[in-house]
C-alpha positions in Angstrom: 79.6 99.0 120.0 82.9 97.2 120.6 81.0 93.7 119.9 79.5 95.3 116.3 83.0 96.4 115.6 85.0 93.3 116.4 82.5 91.2 114.2 82.5 94.1 111.5 86.9 93.4 111.7 86.5 89.7 111.4 83.5 90.2 107.9 86.6 92.9 107.0 89.5 90.0 107.6 87.7 87.4 105.3 86.4 90.1 102.8 90.2 90.8 102.1 91.7 87.4 102.8 93.7 86.8 99.2 94.0 90.5 98.6 96.0 91.3 101.9 99.7 89.5 103.0 99.2 87.7 106.1 102.7 89.3 107.8 104.2 87.8 110.4 104.1 89.0 114.2 107.5 87.4 115.9 109.0 86.9 119.1 112.2 88.9 119.2 114.5 87.4 121.6 117.2 90.9 121.6 114.3 93.4 121.3 112.9 91.2 124.6 116.4 91.3 126.2 116.2 95.1 125.6 113.4 95.9 126.5 113.1 94.0 130.0 116.6 95.7 131.0 116.2 98.9 130.1 112.7 99.7 131.5 112.7 97.8 134.9 109.9 95.0 135.5 108.9 92.2 137.3 107.7 90.5 134.6 110.3 89.0 132.1 108.9 91.1 128.7 108.5 89.2 125.6 108.7 91.9 122.5 106.9 90.4 119.5 106.9 92.9 116.0 104.1 92.8 113.5 105.7 93.4 110.1 103.1 95.6 108.4 106.2 96.8 106.7 106.2 94.1 104.5 102.2 94.6 103.1 101.3 95.1 99.9 102.1 99.2 99.6 104.1 98.9 102.1 102.2 99.5 105.1 98.9 98.6 107.2 96.6 101.2 105.1 96.7 98.6 102.4 94.5 96.6 104.7 91.7 99.8 105.4 91.9 100.8 101.7 91.4 97.2 100.3 88.4 97.1 102.6 86.5 100.2 101.7 87.0 99.4 98.2 85.7 96.1 98.0 82.4 97.8 99.7 81.8 100.4 96.6 79.7 99.7 93.7 80.8 99.8 90.2 79.6 102.9 89.8 81.1 104.4 92.3 84.5 103.0 91.5 84.4 103.9 87.9 83.5 107.7 88.7 87.0 107.6 90.1 88.2 108.1 93.7 89.7 110.8 95.4 91.6 111.4 99.0 94.2 113.5 100.4 96.8 112.1 102.1 100.7 112.9 103.5 101.6 109.5 101.8 101.0 106.1 102.8 97.3 106.4 102.9 96.9 107.7 99.1 99.2 105.2 97.9 97.3 102.4 99.5 94.4 103.6 97.8 96.1 103.6 94.7 97.6 100.7 95.0 94.2 98.9 95.7 92.2 100.8 92.9 95.1 99.2 90.8 94.9 95.8 91.9 91.0 95.9 91.3 91.5 97.3 88.3 93.3 94.3 86.8 91.1 92.0 88.6 88.0 93.5 87.2 88.8 95.1 83.9 88.0 98.2 84.2 89.6 101.9 85.0 89.5 102.8 88.3 91.0 106.5 88.5 92.2 107.9 91.7 93.0 111.4 92.4 95.0 112.4 95.8 95.3 116.1 96.9 98.7 117.1 98.5 100.0 120.3 99.9 103.0 122.1 99.3 105.1 120.5 101.5 104.4 117.2 100.6 107.5 115.1 99.5 108.9 114.6 96.1 109.5 110.8 97.0 106.2 110.4 98.6 104.5 112.1 95.3 106.6 109.7 93.1 105.2 106.8 94.4 101.4 107.7 94.5 102.6 108.2 90.6 104.1 104.9 90.3 100.7 103.6 92.1 98.7 105.3 89.0 97.3 108.1 91.0 97.0 111.6 90.0 98.3 114.2 92.5 96.2 117.7 92.7 99.1 119.9 94.4 97.7 122.8 96.5 98.8 126.0 98.2 97.6 125.2 101.1 99.8 123.8 104.1 97.7 121.8 106.0 95.9 118.5 106.1 92.5 120.8 106.1 92.9 122.6 103.6 93.8 119.2 102.1 90.6 117.8 102.6 88.6 120.9 102.0 89.9 120.8 98.6 89.1 117.0 98.1 85.4 117.6 99.3 85.3 120.4 96.7 86.7 118.3 93.9 84.5 115.2 95.2 81.5 117.5 94.5 82.9 119.0 91.2 83.4 116.1 89.1 81.6 113.6 91.1 84.4 111.7 92.4 83.7 109.0 95.3 85.8 110.4 98.7 87.4 108.4 100.8 89.2 109.8 103.8 91.5 108.3 106.5 89.2 108.0 109.0 86.6 106.7 107.1 84.9 103.6 109.4 85.4 101.3 106.5 88.9 102.0 106.1 89.6 102.3 110.0 87.4 98.2 110.3 90.0 97.1 107.6 93.2 99.1 109.2 92.2 97.1 112.4 92.5 93.8 111.1 96.2 94.0 111.5 95.9 94.1 114.8 93.3 91.5 115.2 95.6 89.2 113.3 98.8 90.0 115.8 96.6 88.8 118.6 95.5 85.4 116.8 99.2 84.7 115.9 100.3 85.4 119.5 97.7 83.7 120.8 98.1 80.6 119.0 101.8 81.1 119.8 103.5 79.2 122.6 103.0 82.1 124.4 99.5 82.0 124.4 98.0 85.4 124.9 98.8 89.1 123.8 98.8 91.4 127.4 99.7 94.4 126.0 99.4 96.1 122.2 101.3 99.4 121.3 100.3 101.5 117.9 102.0 104.7 116.6 99.6 107.4 116.2 99.2 110.2 114.2 95.1 110.8 112.9 94.6 108.0 115.3 93.0 105.3 112.8 95.0 102.5 113.8 95.0 103.6 117.4 91.0 103.8 117.5 90.7 100.7 115.4 92.7 98.7 118.1 91.0 100.2 120.9 87.4 99.0 119.8 88.5 96.0 118.6 90.1 95.1 122.0 88.2 97.1 124.3 86.7 94.4 126.9 89.2 92.1 126.5 92.1 91.4 128.5 94.5 92.9 126.3 95.5 96.7 127.2 96.1 99.0 124.0 98.8 102.1 124.2 99.1 104.4 122.0 102.9 106.7 121.2 103.6 109.2 119.8 106.7 111.8 118.5 107.3 113.9 121.5 107.8 117.2 119.4 105.9 117.4 115.9 103.5 114.7 116.3 99.7 115.2 116.9 100.0 115.7 120.9 97.3 112.6 121.9 99.7 112.6 125.5 98.9 116.4 125.8 95.3 116.2 124.5 94.7 113.4 127.0 96.7 114.9 130.2 94.4 117.9 129.5 91.2 116.3 128.7 91.0 118.1 125.3 91.9 117.6 122.0 94.9 119.9 121.1 96.4 120.9 118.1 99.7 118.9 116.8 102.8 120.2 117.2 103.7 122.4 114.2 106.7 124.1 115.4 108.8 121.0 116.7 109.9 118.9 113.4 110.0 115.0 114.0 111.4 112.5 111.7 108.8 110.2 111.5 106.8 112.1 109.0 103.8 109.9 108.9 102.7 111.1 112.1 103.0 114.8 111.7 99.2 115.0 111.5 96.3 116.0 114.1 94.0 113.4 116.0 90.8 113.4 114.0 87.9 114.5 116.1 86.0 111.5 115.8 88.9 109.3 117.1 89.4 111.8 119.8 86.1 110.3 121.1 87.3 106.8 121.4 90.8 107.8 122.6 89.7 110.0 124.9 88.6 107.2 127.4 90.9 104.8 129.3 88.1 102.0 128.7 89.5 102.2 125.7 93.5 103.5 125.4 95.1 103.0 128.4 98.1 105.5 127.2 99.4 107.3 124.8 103.8 107.4 125.4 106.0 110.0 123.6 109.0 109.4 122.4 111.7 111.4 121.5 114.1 112.2 118.3 116.9 109.8 119.8 115.0 107.4 120.9 112.9 106.7 117.3 116.3 106.9 115.4 118.0 103.7 118.2 114.7 101.9 117.5 115.0 102.2 113.9 119.0 100.9 114.2 117.6 97.9 116.3 114.7 97.1 113.3 117.3 98.0 110.3 119.7 95.4 111.7 117.1 92.8 112.7 115.1 92.8 109.6 117.6 93.9 107.2 115.6 96.3 105.4 114.0 99.7 105.4 111.6 100.9 107.8 110.3 104.3 108.0 110.5 106.3 111.3 107.2 106.6 111.8 106.8 102.7 112.4 109.4 102.4 114.9 107.8 105.0 117.5 105.7 102.2 119.2 108.9 100.1 119.6 111.0 103.3 120.9 108.4 102.9 123.4 108.3 99.7 125.0 111.8 99.9 125.0 112.6 103.2 126.1 109.7 104.8 128.1 110.1 104.9 132.0 106.1 104.8 132.4 105.6 101.8 130.1 106.1 99.9 133.8 103.1 101.3 135.3 100.9 99.2 133.5 102.1 96.0 134.2 99.9 93.2 134.3 98.8 92.4 137.9 98.9 88.9 137.4 101.2 85.3 138.4 102.3 85.3 135.0 106.1 86.0 134.7 106.4 87.0 131.3 104.6 90.1 129.8 103.7 89.9 126.1 103.6 93.0 124.2 103.2 93.2 120.6 104.3 96.3 118.7 103.0 97.4 115.1 105.8 98.2 112.5 102.9 100.2 110.5 105.2 100.6 107.6 108.6 100.5 105.4 107.8 103.4 102.7 111.6 104.5 104.1 
């Protein structure tokens, strides 16, 4: 599975080249110092940040959207696309469709099903990128999914789900790119990578991509209001997301999809999931805004919060002779 997946990610990387941005993956001396001092390790941490907040459409999800659309034929595109989303996935599909429409010269209608609790700012972003929103009475993503499937069947739309294999493969190119960038740097190797987890697409794609390599893959999530992947791993069964607690990381207020859970439940793929508090997310956001000088969305800061503050990270320190521990965190979006 992993060898085939790596080949498919490499092919996707070549396919979307020229459509997506090659975002930077930079070593941050300040964040490295904070991570080394606050958690306490034998090795000095080198902390790299992969700036997918600079990606077209404002998040890594544009990679998956463009990869999927480039694999559809003209009839599937002309029929119109439908998806369901709390934000970035829908925006990415809409933006990718708009970009292909401008390139190819024919209309690619996009419809995005959203729930009652969707933010006006998120819906405006969808409209700005040419999508029509279908607002339903339900409150969950399951309700949205049911409505999207029904609409696709009724109108002949092409359905694109966030856990679609081609979408996930495209998203994983962000982690492939980060790995390659660090391997070509003076540090020369990527020991660990931490990605935020909601539905689990990026975590699953990254875990499949790097399985069998020397790089350990970790997920991070909000302690309250999130997908409860850490609890699922502890209980060895997929838990329902936390619908009682509130998290500022609104992009991660969702459940892990069953197909992703089948991968993430194995430590052969995912080493651990680190829950982080709202205060830790807020502190990570402050650090990022100071370093980057531009907005970052709370969901994107969750991985950094784990690298800076989670006490269990030290248990996974590489057992080698190296004096440094090279960790990458993926800043998944900037749509604050």
